[in-house]
N, C-alpha and C positions, 0 to 999 in steps of 0.2 A: 504494500500500500504506500507507494512513494508520495502520493498526494497528502496522505495523513501525516507523514513525517514533516511536511511543511505547514499544513493547515493547523494541526494541533498545537505546535509550539507558538505559532502566531496567536492562536486563540487564548492560550495560557498567558501570554504577555499582555494581551488586551484585557483579560479579566483582572490581572494584577494591577495594571495601570488604572483601570476603572475603580478598583477597591481603594487604591492609594491616591486617587486624583485630588483629594483635599488635604494632602499631607505636606504641602510646600509652604504654608503660611506659618505664622507664629514666630517665636523667638527660641533661644536656647533654654530648654527646660531641664530640670533635674541635674544629673551629673554633667551634662554637656556644657553647661555654662562655665564651671571652673575648668573643665578639661580642655576647652577650646579657647574661650575668651580670656582666661586668666593664665594661660601658658605662654610665656614670652618666646618660646622656641618656634612657634608656628607663625609668628607675625612677619618674618622676613627670611628669605632663602640666603643664608650665609654659612660659611664653613663652620663658624662657631656654633650656630644653632643646630646644624646637622650633627656636629659632634655631640652636642648635649642630648639630642634625641636618641643617639645610640649608646650613650654612656650614663644616662640617668633613667630613673624608673618612670613608670607611666604617669603618676600623679605629680611629678615635679612641676613647680616648686611648692605645691599647696600642702600636701601631707606626705609623710613617709609611707612607702608602699613596697610590697613584695612583688608587684606586677611589672612585667617588662614586655611592652607591646610597641616597639619602635615604629613598625610599619603603619599602625593606626595613627600615631602622632604625625608621621610623615604624610599621611593622607590628609590630615587637617591642615598641615602646612601647604599642601597642594591646593586645597580649597581657599585658604586664607590669603596666601601670598601669590601663588601662580595664577589661579583663576580670578583673584581679586575679590573674593566674596567677603573678606574681612569679617565684621561682626554681623553680617546679614545671613539669616539662617537658610534661606531658600536654596542656595547653591549646595549646602551641606545635605539638605534633604534630597536633592536631586542625585547626588553621588550615592547616598545610602540606597535609594531606590534602584539605581543602576546596578549596585552590587546584588541587591535582592533579585532583580530580573535575571542576572547572570546565574545565580543559584537556582532559580526556577528552571532555567534551561538545562543546567547540569543535573538537577534532580529528575527531570523528565527523561533525559538520556539514560541515567542510571536505572530508573524504573523500567524503561524499555528492555534493558539488559536483564534485569531480574525477572520481570513478568513475561517478557517475550510476547507482549500483547499491548495494543494501543489503548484499549478501554481502561484497564486498571492503572496503567502508567499515567494516562491523562488525569483521571480523578484523584489519584494519589498526589500528583503535582499540584492540581488545582486547590485541593484542601490545604496543602502546605503553603501555597502561594498567598492565600487570602485568609488564613486562620487568624483570628483576633489576638491570640496570645503572642503572635509575632510582631504586633504593632510596636511593642517596646523595643524591639531590635531594629525595625525599619524606620519608623517615624521618629523615634527617640534618636537624636543624633549620636549620643554616646553608645547606642547599640551597634555602631559600626564594627566594633571589635568582634561581635558574634557573627556578623555578616561576612567579614573577611576571613575569619577562622573557618567558617563553614565552606566558603569558596575554596580554600586550600584543601580541605578534607574531601569535598565532593569531586574536585578536579583530579586529585591524586587517585581516589578510589575508582573513578570512571576510567582513567588511564590503566589502572591495574586490571580492570575487567577485560581489557583488550586481549585478543589472542596473539597479536603481534608483540613480541617482547624485545624489540630493537632498542638500540642505544638512545634514540630520540625519545622513545616512550619512557625509559628509565630516567632520562634527564628531565623530562616533563614531570614525572612523579616527584623527583627530588626538588625541583623548583616549586611545585605546588605545596609540598610538605613544608619547605622553608617559609613560604608565604603564610600558610596557616599558623605555624608554630610561633612566628614572630609577630603575629597579629593577636593571638590569644592562646593562653596555655591549654585551653580545653581541646585544641587540635591534636593533643598528644594521643588521642584515641585512634589516630589514623592506622598505625600498624595493627592494632587489635581489630579494627574494622576490615582491613585487608585480609587478615587471618580468618575472620568470620565468613567473609565471602568465599574464600578458598575452601574452607571446611564444608560449606553448604553446597557449593556449585562445582568444585573442581575435583578431579581424581588425583590420587597419589602420584601417578606418573608425571603429572605436570609440575611437581614440587621443584625439581632442579632448575626449571626455567624461571621460577619465581625468585630465586635467591638474589639476583641483582636488584630487583625492585625493593625487596625488604632491606637489603644493605643500604640502598639510597635513603630510605626513610629512617633507618636507625642512625645513619650519619647525621641527618637533619635534626633528629631528636637530641643526639649528643651535642650538636652545635648549639641548640637552643638552651639546653640545660647547663652546659658549660659556660656559655656567655652570661646566663642569668646568675649562676653561682659566683662567677668572677665579679659581676656588677654588685650584687648584694653584699659581698664581703667587704666592699669599699664604702658602703653607704650605711647610715644609721639603721639599726634593727627595727623593722616595722612590727606592729602588733595588730591583732584582729579585735576590734572593739566588741565588748560583750553585748552592748545594746544592738549592734548590727547583726551579730550572730550569737544569740544566747546559748547556743550549743557549746561555746567555748568555756562556759562556766558550769556545764552539767557534767555529771559522772559519765564515764566512757560509754557504758551500755545504755544509759538513758539518752545520751546524745544520738547514738546510732539508732535506737528505737524511734526517736522523734524523726530522724532523717528518713527512716523507712515509711513512717506515716505521711511525711511530706511528699513522697513519691506518689502516694494515692491522691493527695491534694492536687498534684500536677495532672494526674490522669483525669480527675474530676474537672479541672479547668479546661482540658482539651475536649472533653465530652460536652461540657456546658459552660462556655465562656461568657456567661452573663455578667458576673461580678469580677471585675478586673481592677487591680491596684498597682501603683508604681512602687509600693513598699510593703514589706511584711515583717518589719523589725519588732523588737521587744515592745510589748508583750502580746503581740497578735497571735502567735502560735504557741499554745501551751506545750510543755514538755510531756512526752508520752508516759503513760503508766505502764507497768509491767504487762498487764493484760492487753492493752492497746498495741504496744510494741510487738508482742508475740503474735497477735492477730495479723498485724501488718506484715511481719516477716513470713508467716505461714502463707498468707495470700500471695505475696510476691514469689515465694518459692514454688507455690502451686502453678502460678502463671508461667514461670520459667520452665517448669517441668512440662507443661502443655506445649510450649513453644518448641522445646527440644524434641518432644514426641512427634511434632509435625515436620521434623527435619526431612523425612522421606516422602510423606504424603503431600505436603504443601510447603516446599522449600521457600517460596517468597515470603510466606507468613512467618516462618521460622527466622529467616534472615532479618526482615524488617522489625519483627518483634524484639529480637535480641539486640538489634541495632539501636532501638529506642532506649533500652536500659544501658547499653554501652555508651551512647552519646551523653547520657545523663550522669554517668559515674563521676567525671571531674568536678561537677558542681553539686553533687548530692550529699556532701558532708559525711560520707560513709567511711572513706579511707583517709581523707584529709579535710580538716575544718577550714573553710574558706571565709571570705569577708562578708558573706550574706547568708542568712538562714534559708531564704527562698526568694526567687525572682522569676518573673515571666520570661525574661530574655534568655534564661537558661534552657528554655524549651525550644529554641529556634531550630537547632539541628535535630534533636529528638522528635520534633513534631513530624518530620518526614516518616519516621518509623511508625508513629501513631497513625498517620494518614493512610499509609499503605495497608496496615492491619485492618483499619476501618473499611476500606474499599474491598479488601479480600473477604472479610467476614460478611459484608453486605451482599456480595456476589454469591457466597456459599449459602447464605440464609434465604435468598430470594427463591420463591417458588415459581414465579413467572419471569420470563426473560426480560420484561420491561420494568420489573419491580426495582431491581438494583439501580439501573440508570435513573429512574424517577426519584428514588430516595436520595441518591447521591447528588443529583441536580438540585433538589430542594436544599440539601445540606450546604452545597457550595453557595447557593443564593443567600441563605440565612447567615452563613459565616461571613460572606462578603459584605452584607449589610451591616453586621456588627462591627466589622473592621472599619468600615467607612465612618461609623459614628464614634468608634474609639479613636480614630485619627483626630477627630475634632477635640478630644480631650487633650491629646499630646501637643496640639498646636494652639491651645488656649489655656494659659496658666491657671486661671481660676477654676476651670472645669477639671483640670488634671488634679489639682490639690483637693478640690471638693470631692471628687470621686474617690481619692485615697482615704479621706476621712470617713466617707460613707461606707466603703467596703472594709476598711481596716481601722475601726475606731479605737482599737486597743494598741495600735502601734504609736509609740512616742513620736516617730519621725513624720507620720502623716500630719499630725497637728503642727509640728515644726514647719512643715512645708507650707501650710496655710498661713502661718505667721509670716514667713518669708515673703510670700506673695503679697499679703496686705501691706507689709512694710515697704516693699520695693515699689508699690504703686501709690504710696503716699498715705500717711496716717493723719486722721483728723478726728474731731469729736464724733463723727458719724460712724467710724469703723474701729476706733482703737479699743473700745470695750470688747468687741468681738475678737480682736487679736489677743487681748489679755486673756479672754476665756479659753481660746485655743492653746495659748502658752501654758495656762494653768493646768489644762488637761494633760499636756505633755509632761509637766513637772509631777503631777499626781501619779502618772504611770510609772515613773522611775523612782518615786519617793520610797525610802526605806532600803534601797539597795546599798551595799557597802561602797565606800568612796571609789574604789578601784573598778567597780562594775558600772559606775555612773559616768557621766560626762558633764562638763560645765555648761554645755550648750543650752539645755532647756531653762535652767535657772538664769543664765545670762540673758536669754531672749526675754524672759518674763521681767527681769529687772530693767532691761533697756526699754521695755514698753512702759513700765512705771515712770522711768525718766522722761520718756516722750510725752506721757500724759501730763506730767508736771510742766513741761515746756509749752504744751498746747494751752494749758490753763493759765500760764503766767500772764497772758495779756487780758483774758476775759475774767478770770477769777484768781488773781495772784495770791490771795490768802490760802488757797488750797494747794498751791504748788509745792510748798515746803514739805507738806505731809507725804506727797507722792515721791519727792526726792528722798526723804528718809526711808520710805518703804523700798525704794530702789536700792538704797545703800545696804539695808539689811539683807536683801535678796542677793546682791552681789557678794556680800560676805559669805553667804551660804555656798555660792558657786565656787568660792576660793578653795573649799575643802576638797572636792574631787579633782580640781585642777592641779593643786599642789601635790596631791597624792599621785596623780598620773606622772607628773614631772619626776618625782622621787623614784617611782617604779622604773621609768625609762632610764634614768641615770644609773640606778643600780644594775640594770640589765646590761647597759653598755659597758660599765666597768667590769662586770663579770665576764664579758666577752673579750676583755683585753684592750678596749679602745682607750687611748690616752685621755686623761681627764680634761685637758684643754682642747680636745677635739669633740667633746660631747656638747651638743646644743641644749639650750633650755627649751623645754616643751610646755605648751599651754595654749589656752584659747585667747588669742590676741585681743579680740573684741571685748572680752571681759575686762581687761585692764584699761583699755582705752575709754570705755564708757563708765567704768568705776572712777577714773580720773575726772571725767566730765561731771559726774554726780558730786564728787568732792568739790569741784569748782563751783557748782551751783549753790552748794551749801557754805561757800566761803572757807573751805578747809584746804587751803592751798598747799601747805607742806605735805599733807596726805595725798593730794593729787599728784605732786611731784614723785612721791614714792611709787604710786601706781604706774605712772608713765615710765619710770626707770625700770620697773619690772617688765613692762611691755617692750622696752628697748632690748631686754635680754632675749626676747622672742624674735624680734625683727631688727637686729642691730644695724642693718644696712639701709634703713629707711631714714633718709635725711630729714624729713619733715618732723619726726619725733624730737630730734635734738632742738629744733627751733621752738617746738611747743613747750618743752621743759624750760628752755631759756626764758620764754615769755612768763611762765609761772614764777621763776626765780626773780624776774623783774618786779612782779606784783608783790612778792614778799619783801622786796628791798635788799636782797642779797646780791649786791653788785658784782663781787668776784665770781660767784657761781653763774650769774647771768652772762658775763663775758666769756667764761670758760665754755659754756654750752653753745654760745654763738660761734666760737672758734671751731668747736666740734661739728656743728651744723655746716659751717663753711668748708671744712675739710672733707665732709661726706658728700658735698656737691650741692648744697643749698645756696644758690647764687644770691638770694635776698639777704643772707646773713651779713655780708660784708657792709652793706649800707647801714645796718643796725649797729655793727661794730664801730664804724666811723662816727655815728651819732653818739655812741656811748663814750668813746674816748674824747671826742670834742666837748661833750658835756662835762666830763670829769676834769679835764685839764686843757682848756682852749689854747693856751700858749705853749703847751708841751710839744714833744717831738713825735707823738703817736700818729698825727695826721699831717700829711704834707701834700699840698696841691690837691686837696679833696680825696686823697687816697691814703690807705694805711701804710705806715712806714715800718716795715718789719725789722729794720735795723735799730729801731728805737729800743733801748733796754727794757722798758716797761712792756712794750708790745711783745718782744721776744720772750720775756718771762711768762706772760700770760699764754702765749701760743704754745710754748713747750710744756707748760703745765697741762694744757688742754690735750695735747697730743699724747702725753704720758697717760692721762686719765682715759682717753679714747682707746689707746692700745690695751690697757688693763681691762677695760670694759669688753672689748672684742674678744680677748682671750677668755674671759669669764663666761662669755656667751658661746664659746666653742668655735670662734672664728679667728684663731691666731694667724698672724702674718697678713691680715687684710687691712691693717691701718694704712691710710694714704701716706706716701712718703713726703716728708717735710724737710727740706735741706737745712733749714735754720736750726733744726733740733735733731741732729743725727744720733745723739746718745739716748734720745727718748724712744727709740724704735729698736729694741733688742730683737734679734731674729734667731 
């Protein structure tokens, strides 16, 4: 049927484009905002940025991470700098959809090889192409990692199914494996997927011909694991936050039992994707009981046994059913606890296996030859409609955050998402109480946890909203402002407990791993100290505000504006020497406005002195040099204390102040 080979792929592409036709609007939602817009590496194509992409982790410079996905970051550079999309999301959505369309074609060709029939291959691919759980991978810009990893796996697996085992085929398998593995770690299932295909569909006589293909993939896996190990050994040791994956704090068997129950949650989502959420963090998914975990394990074991029993009678069902579980293994929290307890994007590649099993079972169960096509056509139409409406959530911030709160009301992060949305779109007397209520729900969910299992984020968000309400009322009802400021201060102080505990834990762990003390950064939630300082400022507590900003400086010591802010507070307190010292540090770190303030400060103190000559600072003046060298010495000590030795700007006038 040569015509079907052309018509059916075109029809699949048309269905996919129709389902995702409304996915190009909106902004960067969820993780895509920090990963793209806050990553300086993607803004311009330079040798330095390219080097950083391949020598830093995925979340650089936002948080420490054990993820290494340089090709995904490189693709964002392609969008941002090469295509010129910059901060405009439409171009990124288009590239995501292009990757998905490529995966649709590859999935169709693979299904043709497996089923050897156009009917099941078409409907398998159609369900995969437009299934609503995959919206988080396709319409969510940050889902590109799943798309690219799947592209590598599908391309390599499809090449592996070819009868021709020439050098070009092996080279293609190697290239596809590298592409997938350096896009997302989950592509590591490729050699197991190849083995699964060979066990189900090939004879033992063919094994010698397969050795080069397996060797190519093993080399690619070793290259990825070796590069990743080398990289992570040089970087701060990351951690998996308990609130993102509560299984990290559970007993071993409880965690695995819960992971098994989550597999059934995934299957339920695939069968009935009515309720979808962008987050399932603490405490949305309760830990499994012994009985529940045992039941989940027994049910999965039974399902695997049935699939194995179908190995001879229905090889396609056996292959795709086992492929579903195989593709889920890297993110299932069974063998390795990852950074999330559950996410719909983890179903992108496994959904191909689910779709194939659904099509095969529908065909087997149908008593009339038209029953299966009718059922599957209705299923594709319903799933496509749900995908179309789910796209509208991911391209409309308010709908996305509201859907998360509605579907997962017990997740602390869904309420945090709603707070972020309201804050980013402007707080006023009309919506700030709603934001406070959402923040309070988030705080209530994590209340009572030990400090190391918490995060300062919920309390910081709530305290910042109290501060904002005080500012909003300062004009209309100034008498009420102070009480809101005091409430903000008390809440910020509560947030300090988990934040300081986290920093101490990270420092102990880095020391235990042999990292030099002067290379260990200070860890914490920067916004906490910035807004704590603002609260102190509103209450007239300027020395306390300085202390808060000095701690914030430990977290981000290369931020020039902070030095100027501390200088301004020292000016208010009347501490002239400290004011001048911080201005010199601001100037040394690149704040160009600091020099004018220094000129004014010296001219005001000693108009006839040598500090200012021809409206410029005279660095040869003894008083100026003494102040400058004191500031450089203080800056050098501060950077060392913050884990940034050797990063003090060179000042020729003070060579002894810069020990190396």
